[in-house]
C-alpha positions as CSV (number, residue, x, y, z in Angstrom):
1,M,219.2,163.2,-19.4
2,P,222.3,161.9,-17.4
3,I,222.0,158.4,-16.1
4,V,222.3,159.4,-12.5
5,K,219.0,161.4,-12.9
6,N,217.4,158.5,-14.6
7,V,218.5,156.2,-11.7
8,S,217.4,158.7,-9.2
9,R,214.0,159.1,-10.7
10,A,213.6,155.3,-11.0
11,V,214.5,155.0,-7.3
12,S,212.1,157.5,-6.2
13,Q,209.1,155.9,-8.2
14,L,210.2,152.6,-6.6
15,L,210.2,154.1,-3.2
16,Q,206.6,155.4,-3.7
17,R,205.3,151.9,-4.3
18,S,207.5,149.9,-2.0
19,G,205.2,149.4,0.9
20,C,203.7,146.1,1.8
21,G,200.8,144.9,3.8
22,C,203.0,143.3,6.6
23,G,203.9,146.7,8.1
24,I,207.5,146.5,6.9
25,S,208.4,148.3,3.7
26,I,210.4,146.4,1.2
27,V,214.0,147.6,0.8
28,P,214.3,149.4,-2.4
29,V,216.9,148.0,-5.0
30,R,220.1,150.2,-4.9
31,C,221.9,151.9,-7.9
32,I,224.2,149.3,-9.3
33,G,227.4,150.9,-10.2
34,V,226.4,154.3,-8.9
35,S,227.8,155.2,-5.4
36,P,225.5,156.9,-2.8
37,R,227.6,159.9,-2.9
38,Q,227.4,160.2,-6.9
39,V,223.4,159.9,-6.5
40,A,223.5,162.6,-3.9
41,S,225.5,165.0,-5.8
42,D,223.1,165.3,-8.7
43,A,219.8,164.7,-6.8
44,S,217.1,167.5,-6.6
45,F,217.3,167.9,-2.8
46,H,219.9,169.7,-0.7
47,S,221.2,168.5,2.5
48,V,222.7,171.1,4.7
49,S,226.2,170.1,5.9
50,F,227.6,170.7,9.5
51,S,229.9,173.4,8.1
52,E,226.8,175.3,6.9
53,S,225.2,175.7,10.3
54,D,226.2,176.6,13.8
55,H,225.1,173.2,15.0
56,P,224.6,169.9,13.5
57,R,220.9,168.7,13.1
58,V,220.8,165.4,15.0
59,L,218.5,162.2,14.5
60,I,218.7,159.4,16.9
61,T,217.1,156.0,15.8
62,G,216.1,153.6,18.5
63,G,216.0,156.7,20.7
64,L,213.8,155.1,23.5
65,G,216.2,152.6,24.4
66,Q,218.9,152.7,27.3
67,L,221.0,155.3,25.7
68,G,218.9,157.4,23.3
69,V,217.0,159.5,26.0
70,G,220.1,160.4,27.8
71,L,222.1,161.1,24.7
72,A,219.3,163.4,23.5
73,K,219.4,165.3,26.7
74,L,223.1,165.7,26.6
75,L,223.0,166.9,22.8
76,R,220.3,169.2,23.4
77,K,222.1,171.0,26.1
78,R,225.0,171.5,23.8
79,F,223.2,172.1,20.3
80,G,219.7,173.4,21.3
81,K,216.6,171.5,21.9
82,N,215.1,171.8,18.5
83,N,218.3,170.5,16.7
84,V,218.1,167.0,18.2
85,I,215.2,164.6,17.1
86,L,214.5,161.4,18.8
87,S,212.8,158.7,17.0
88,D,211.5,155.1,17.6
89,I,208.7,152.8,16.8
90,R,207.4,153.0,20.3
91,K,205.1,155.5,22.0
92,P,207.4,157.9,24.2
93,A,206.5,158.6,27.9
94,D,205.0,162.1,28.3
95,N,208.2,163.5,29.9
96,V,210.3,162.2,26.9
97,F,207.7,163.5,24.5
98,H,207.6,167.0,25.9
99,S,211.4,167.2,26.4
100,G,212.1,167.8,22.7
101,P,211.3,166.7,19.1
102,F,210.2,163.0,18.8
103,I,209.3,161.5,15.6
104,Y,208.2,157.9,14.5
105,S,210.7,156.2,12.5
106,D,211.0,152.4,11.5
107,I,214.6,151.8,10.1
108,L,213.3,149.0,7.9
109,D,211.1,151.5,6.1
110,Y,213.7,153.0,3.7
111,K,211.4,155.9,2.3
112,N,210.2,157.0,5.6
113,L,213.8,157.3,7.0
114,R,215.0,159.1,4.0
115,E,212.2,161.6,4.2
116,I,213.1,162.3,7.9
117,V,216.5,163.0,6.8
118,V,215.8,165.1,4.0
119,N,212.7,167.2,5.5
120,N,214.6,167.9,8.8
121,R,218.0,168.6,7.2
122,I,219.8,166.0,9.3
123,T,223.5,166.2,9.4
124,W,224.5,163.8,12.3
125,L,222.9,160.5,12.7
126,F,223.2,158.3,15.9
127,H,222.0,154.8,15.0
128,Y,220.8,153.0,18.2
129,S,218.2,150.7,16.8
130,A,219.2,147.1,17.6
131,L,218.1,143.9,19.3
132,L,220.5,143.1,22.2
133,S,222.2,139.7,22.8
134,A,219.9,137.8,24.7
135,V,216.8,139.1,23.1
136,G,218.4,138.5,19.7
137,E,219.1,134.9,20.5
138,A,215.4,134.3,21.2
139,N,214.4,135.9,17.9
140,V,217.1,135.5,15.3
141,P,215.1,136.5,12.1
142,L,213.9,139.9,13.6
143,A,217.5,140.6,14.9
144,R,218.7,139.8,11.4
145,A,216.2,142.3,10.1
146,V,216.6,145.0,12.5
147,N,220.4,144.9,13.1
148,I,221.6,144.1,9.6
149,T,218.8,145.3,7.1
150,G,218.2,148.5,9.2
151,L,222.0,149.3,9.2
152,H,222.0,149.0,5.4
153,N,219.2,151.6,5.1
154,V,221.1,153.8,7.4
155,L,224.4,153.4,5.6
156,D,222.9,154.1,2.3
157,I,221.1,157.2,3.4
158,A,224.0,158.5,5.4
159,A,226.2,158.2,2.3
160,E,223.7,159.8,-0.1
161,H,223.3,162.7,2.3
162,N,226.8,163.2,3.5
163,L,225.9,162.6,7.2
164,R,228.3,162.1,10.0
165,L,227.2,158.6,11.2
166,F,227.6,157.0,14.5
167,V,226.8,153.3,14.9
168,P,227.7,151.7,18.5
169,S,229.2,148.5,18.6
170,T,229.9,146.2,21.6
171,I,232.0,143.8,23.7
172,G,229.7,141.2,22.0
173,A,231.6,141.8,18.6
174,F,234.3,139.5,20.0
175,G,234.2,135.8,20.4
176,P,235.8,133.0,22.3
177,T,238.8,133.0,19.9
178,S,239.6,136.6,20.7
179,P,242.2,137.5,23.2
180,R,240.2,138.4,26.3
181,D,242.4,140.0,28.9
182,P,242.9,142.5,27.4
183,T,241.2,142.8,24.2
184,P,242.8,145.1,21.6
185,D,241.0,147.1,18.9
186,L,242.2,144.8,16.2
187,C,242.2,141.2,16.7
188,I,240.3,138.1,15.8
189,Q,236.6,138.6,15.9
190,R,234.4,135.4,15.6
191,P,231.3,136.1,17.9
192,R,228.6,133.5,18.4
193,T,225.6,135.5,18.8
194,I,223.5,137.3,15.9
195,Y,224.0,140.4,18.0
196,G,227.6,140.1,17.9
197,V,227.6,139.1,14.3
198,S,225.5,142.1,13.2
199,K,227.9,144.3,15.1
200,V,231.0,143.0,13.3
201,H,229.1,143.5,10.1
202,A,228.2,147.1,11.2
203,E,231.8,147.9,11.9
204,L,233.1,146.4,8.7
205,M,230.4,148.1,6.5
206,G,230.9,151.3,7.9
207,E,234.7,151.3,7.4
208,Y,234.0,150.1,4.0
209,Y,231.6,153.0,3.3
210,H,234.2,155.3,4.8
211,Y,237.1,154.1,2.4
212,R,234.7,153.5,-0.7
213,Y,232.4,156.6,-0.5
214,G,233.9,158.8,2.1
215,L,231.3,158.4,4.6
216,D,232.2,160.0,8.0
217,F,231.6,156.8,10.1
218,R,232.4,156.6,13.7
219,C,232.0,153.7,16.0
220,L,232.7,152.9,19.6
221,R,232.7,149.3,21.1
222,Y,230.7,149.9,24.3
223,P,231.2,147.7,27.5
224,G,228.3,146.8,29.6
225,V,226.6,150.2,30.2
226,I,224.9,150.9,33.5
227,S,222.3,153.6,34.1
228,A,219.8,154.4,36.8
229,D,217.0,155.8,34.7
230,S,216.2,152.7,32.5
231,Q,215.2,149.2,33.0
232,P,217.3,146.4,31.8
233,G,216.6,145.7,28.1
234,G,217.8,142.1,27.4
235,G,221.5,142.4,27.6
236,T,223.8,139.9,29.0
237,T,225.3,142.6,31.3
238,D,221.9,143.7,32.6
239,Y,222.6,142.0,35.9
240,A,224.6,144.9,36.9
241,V,221.5,147.2,36.5
242,Q,219.2,144.8,38.1
243,I,221.0,144.3,41.2
244,F,220.4,148.1,42.3
245,H,216.6,147.9,41.6
246,D,216.5,144.6,43.6
247,A,218.6,145.9,46.4
248,I,216.2,148.8,46.9
249,K,212.9,146.9,46.4
250,T,213.3,143.5,48.0
251,G,216.8,143.3,49.5
252,K,217.3,140.2,47.5
253,F,219.2,139.7,44.3
254,Q,219.5,136.5,42.1
255,C,222.2,136.8,39.5
256,N,222.1,134.8,36.3
257,L,225.9,134.7,35.7
258,K,228.6,133.1,37.8
259,P,230.2,135.2,40.5
260,D,233.6,135.3,39.0
261,T,232.6,136.2,35.5
262,R,234.5,139.3,34.6
263,L,233.3,141.8,32.0
264,P,234.3,145.3,31.1
265,M,231.6,148.0,32.4
266,M,230.9,151.6,32.3
267,Y,228.5,154.2,33.9
268,I,226.1,155.8,31.3
269,D,227.5,159.3,31.8
270,D,230.9,158.2,30.7
271,C,229.5,156.3,27.8
272,L,227.6,159.3,26.5
273,K,230.5,161.6,27.1
274,A,232.7,159.3,25.0
275,T,230.1,159.3,22.2
276,L,230.0,163.0,21.9
277,E,233.6,163.3,22.1
278,V,234.3,160.8,19.2
279,M,231.7,162.6,17.1
280,E,233.2,165.9,17.8
281,A,236.9,164.9,17.3
282,P,238.6,166.1,14.1
283,A,238.6,163.6,11.4
284,E,242.3,163.9,11.0
285,A,242.7,162.9,14.8
286,L,241.2,159.5,14.2
287,S,243.6,156.7,13.4
288,M,240.6,154.2,13.0
289,R,237.0,154.5,12.7
290,T,236.1,151.7,15.4
291,Y,237.5,152.2,18.9
292,N,237.3,150.2,22.1
293,I,236.3,152.3,25.2
294,S,236.3,151.2,28.8
295,A,236.2,152.4,32.4
296,M,236.3,149.5,34.7
297,S,235.9,145.7,34.8
298,F,234.4,143.7,37.5
299,T,232.6,140.5,38.4
300,P,229.2,140.1,39.8
301,E,230.6,139.1,43.3
302,E,232.8,142.4,43.3
303,L,229.7,144.6,42.3
304,A,227.6,142.8,45.1
305,Q,230.3,143.5,47.7
306,E,230.5,147.3,46.8
307,V,226.6,147.3,46.7
308,Q,226.5,145.7,50.2
309,K,228.5,148.7,51.5
310,H,225.4,150.6,51.0
311,V,222.8,147.9,51.7
312,P,224.5,145.5,54.1
313,E,221.5,143.2,54.5
314,L,221.4,142.5,50.5
315,Q,221.1,138.7,50.0
316,V,222.7,137.6,46.8
317,T,222.3,134.1,45.1
318,Y,223.3,132.7,41.8
319,N,221.1,131.0,39.3
320,V,223.3,130.8,36.2
321,D,221.3,131.1,32.9
322,A,223.3,128.9,30.5
323,V,222.7,131.0,27.4
324,R,223.8,134.1,29.1
325,Q,226.8,132.5,30.7
326,A,227.9,131.2,27.5
327,I,227.7,134.6,25.8
328,A,229.6,136.3,28.7
329,D,232.3,133.6,28.6
330,S,232.9,134.3,25.0
331,W,233.3,138.2,25.6
332,P,236.4,140.3,26.8
333,M,237.2,140.4,30.3
334,N,239.2,143.8,29.9
335,F,239.2,146.2,27.0
336,D,242.3,147.8,25.8
337,D,241.2,151.5,24.9
338,S,244.6,153.0,24.7
339,N,244.1,154.1,21.2
340,A,241.0,156.2,22.1
341,R,242.9,157.6,25.0
342,R,245.8,158.6,22.7
343,D,243.8,159.7,19.6
344,W,241.0,161.9,20.9
345,G,241.8,162.0,24.7
346,W,239.2,159.6,26.1
347,K,239.3,159.7,30.0
348,H,236.5,158.0,32.1
349,D,235.3,159.7,35.2
350,Y,233.5,156.7,37.2
351,D,235.2,153.7,38.7
352,L,233.3,151.0,40.7
353,P,232.8,153.0,44.1
354,E,231.7,156.1,42.2
355,L,229.4,154.0,39.9
356,V,227.7,152.4,43.0
357,S,227.3,155.6,45.0
358,T,226.0,157.6,41.9
359,M,223.4,154.8,41.2
360,F,222.1,154.9,44.7
361,S,222.0,158.5,44.8
362,F,219.5,158.4,41.8
363,L,217.6,155.2,43.1
364,G,218.3,155.3,47.0
365,S,215.4,157.3,48.5
366,D,214.2,154.0,50.0
367,S,214.3,153.7,53.8
368,R,216.7,150.7,53.6
369,I,219.3,153.0,51.9
370,A,218.7,155.8,54.3
371,Q,219.2,153.4,57.3
372,A,222.4,151.8,55.8
373,N,223.9,155.2,55.4
């Protein structure tokens, strides 16, 4: 029997007994000296590639976060409701559960994730499972497990089954020694958060798997992402979402960053559009595998002034959180995304005035907004 079959059988047997009582499965030993693609080519299962079907079969991990639900909605409109599977370890809201396929998936459970990919004939995988910056600093061991070990599981499965893999990166992948205004695609990256370190690791590992195994890895460095249909999730840029909720609910907002802290930002629709565009771009159009994308750059003070055009009585105060401020001070002030605009035609739709107006059009049914307008 060929050695690859022996290895594949051994891995399968190991996977069957890899669970442990702590609720997290032990990551199985990989095949030393045998690439994921070699194993896949001789395995007993068959994974349908994108070229063999009219539409990709999509899995989104960490799908109940800020971006996953919106991405699923966009992809289902394009590829069909049943071709896009949301997954997470949390219970979805009723409207999310009934909007399309949802499945439990723990990215630390290698066997479970592998079964989902095989059983559902997945061809595209969007890997959104991660602990964000401030939350990650509060629980480094958990962030290391989710953001790094989880990534390794996803990379191996994607390479083994010839998936097109998208992993988001972030402005947090840069550090205080990186050029900040603007920050190019390629420069020194020395982040000082576990979130940022894990994202640099993801960028490099994804690019390594592309060059070593031919994995179709694609990555965008997101700026701060602002959306109306999700609550802040522990990120340093979450003030830019919280201000809208507080303006409507109380008319008072306390910012945890200094008023002149400039960071690149983006409305969620632009972010989702860019994600789909880079995934659909022809491989030959991509001069790199990790791109900056951006739309605007503003400070808390500039955002507050624009918000006050809609809610003039909004009171803004500043109570600086030292941890978040230190994180923000190590991040880019502006992104250079010229390579994305050149290679695959990236172009944003929302600048700051459009962003604020759109946020209030979703959130602003309150009488305070109606009176202001």
